[in-house]
C-alpha positions as CSV (number, residue, x, y, z in Angstrom):
1,M,43.4,36.6,-2.4
2,V,40.2,34.7,-1.7
3,S,41.3,31.7,-3.9
4,K,44.6,31.5,-1.9
5,T,42.7,31.4,1.3
6,I,40.5,28.6,0.0
7,R,43.5,26.7,-1.3
8,K,45.0,26.8,2.2
9,L,41.8,25.4,3.7
10,D,41.4,22.8,1.0
11,P,44.6,21.4,-0.5
12,E,42.5,19.6,-3.2
13,F,41.0,22.9,-4.4
14,R,40.9,23.2,-8.2
15,P,39.4,26.1,-10.1
16,Q,37.8,23.5,-12.4
17,V,35.6,22.4,-9.4
18,I,34.0,25.8,-9.3
19,I,33.6,25.9,-13.1
20,A,32.0,22.5,-13.0
21,W,29.5,23.6,-10.3
22,I,28.6,26.7,-12.3
23,S,28.1,24.6,-15.4
24,Q,25.9,22.2,-13.5
25,V,23.8,25.0,-12.0
26,F,23.3,26.5,-15.5
27,K,22.4,23.1,-17.0
28,F,20.1,22.4,-14.1
29,A,18.3,25.7,-14.8
30,V,18.0,24.9,-18.5
31,V,16.6,21.5,-17.7
32,G,14.1,23.2,-15.3
33,I,13.0,25.5,-18.1
34,I,12.6,22.6,-20.5
35,N,10.6,20.4,-18.1
36,T,8.4,23.3,-17.2
37,G,7.7,24.0,-20.9
38,I,6.9,20.3,-21.4
39,D,4.6,20.3,-18.3
40,L,2.8,23.4,-19.4
41,G,2.7,22.4,-23.1
42,I,1.1,19.0,-22.3
43,Y,-1.3,20.5,-19.9
44,F,-2.5,23.2,-22.3
45,L,-2.7,20.9,-25.3
46,L,-4.7,18.2,-23.4
47,T,-7.1,20.6,-21.6
48,R,-7.7,22.7,-24.8
49,Y,-8.0,20.0,-27.4
50,V,-9.2,16.8,-25.6
51,S,-12.5,17.4,-24.0
52,F,-12.0,14.6,-21.4
53,F,-8.9,16.3,-20.0
54,G,-10.6,19.7,-19.9
55,D,-13.1,18.2,-17.5
56,Y,-10.4,16.8,-15.2
57,V,-7.8,19.5,-14.9
58,Y,-6.4,18.2,-11.7
59,L,-5.8,14.8,-13.2
60,T,-4.3,16.4,-16.3
61,K,-2.0,18.6,-14.3
62,A,-0.8,15.6,-12.3
63,F,-0.1,13.8,-15.6
64,S,1.7,16.7,-17.2
65,Y,3.7,17.4,-14.1
66,S,4.7,13.8,-14.0
67,V,6.0,13.9,-17.6
68,G,8.0,17.0,-16.6
69,V,9.5,15.2,-13.7
70,V,10.5,12.2,-15.8
71,T,12.0,14.6,-18.4
72,S,13.9,16.4,-15.6
73,Y,15.2,13.1,-14.2
74,T,16.4,11.9,-17.6
75,L,18.1,15.1,-18.7
76,N,19.7,15.8,-15.3
77,R,20.9,12.3,-15.0
78,A,22.4,12.2,-18.5
79,W,23.4,15.8,-19.2
80,T,23.7,17.9,-16.0
81,F,25.3,15.4,-13.7
82,K,26.4,12.6,-16.1
83,S,25.5,10.0,-13.6
84,R,26.7,6.4,-13.9
85,F,24.1,5.0,-11.4
86,S,21.3,2.9,-12.8
87,P,17.9,4.5,-13.0
88,A,16.7,1.7,-10.6
89,H,18.8,3.2,-7.8
90,S,18.2,6.9,-8.4
91,F,14.7,7.5,-9.9
92,F,12.6,7.0,-6.8
93,P,14.9,9.1,-4.6
94,F,14.8,11.8,-7.3
95,L,11.0,11.6,-7.2
96,G,11.1,11.9,-3.4
97,V,13.2,15.1,-3.7
98,N,10.6,16.5,-6.1
99,L,7.8,15.7,-3.8
100,I,9.6,17.4,-0.9
101,S,10.2,20.3,-3.2
102,I,6.5,20.7,-3.9
103,A,5.7,20.7,-0.2
104,L,8.6,23.1,0.6
105,N,7.4,25.4,-2.1
106,A,3.8,25.5,-0.9
107,V,4.7,25.8,2.8
108,L,7.3,28.6,2.2
109,M,4.9,30.5,0.0
110,G,2.3,30.5,2.7
111,V,4.9,31.4,5.4
112,F,6.3,34.4,3.4
113,V,2.9,35.7,2.4
114,D,0.8,35.0,5.5
115,F,3.4,35.5,8.3
116,F,6.0,37.8,6.9
117,Y,3.6,39.8,4.7
118,F,5.7,39.6,1.6
119,N,3.8,40.6,-1.6
120,E,3.0,37.6,-3.8
121,P,5.5,38.2,-6.6
122,G,8.3,38.8,-4.1
123,A,7.4,35.6,-2.2
124,L,7.2,33.7,-5.4
125,I,10.7,34.8,-6.5
126,L,12.2,34.0,-3.1
127,V,10.5,30.7,-2.8
128,T,11.5,29.7,-6.3
129,G,15.1,30.5,-5.5
130,I,15.0,28.5,-2.3
131,T,13.4,25.5,-3.9
132,F,15.8,25.7,-6.9
133,G,18.7,25.6,-4.5
134,W,17.2,22.6,-2.6
135,N,16.5,20.7,-5.8
136,F,20.0,21.3,-7.2
137,L,21.8,20.3,-4.1
138,A,19.6,17.3,-3.4
139,S,19.7,16.1,-7.0
140,K,23.5,16.6,-7.2
141,S,23.9,14.4,-4.1
142,L,21.6,11.7,-5.6
143,F,23.6,11.4,-8.8
144,L,27.0,11.6,-7.1
145,E,29.0,12.4,-10.2
146,V,32.7,12.5,-10.3
């Protein structure tokens, strides 16, 4: 019933479009787990086993997060969205999306906890979902796959 209504609104509707979106959301989530693991792994290895990095945790975190972003870009470009655009045209916009995401994440966390009195775990889950959605839609628009 719903699919017939959608088909009337969009004559180009194909069920494969929905399947492709679901597949991309799943792949995007997998890439997020991978890049988070890389970020945390590098951070903990450097801060625990290289004394210099243990003394400069903010610098180390910036480095490990950056490696995670590059990993995310590479995997999402090649696997999730199968982009044909050159990295020269999409990397810096992708970086911008991630910088906006960090700010959005921090601001929303503060708003939900301080103004709406959400408990911290509840706010964290909600904010993570919102920023995941933002990241997915913004990244998808950057890579403009067919």
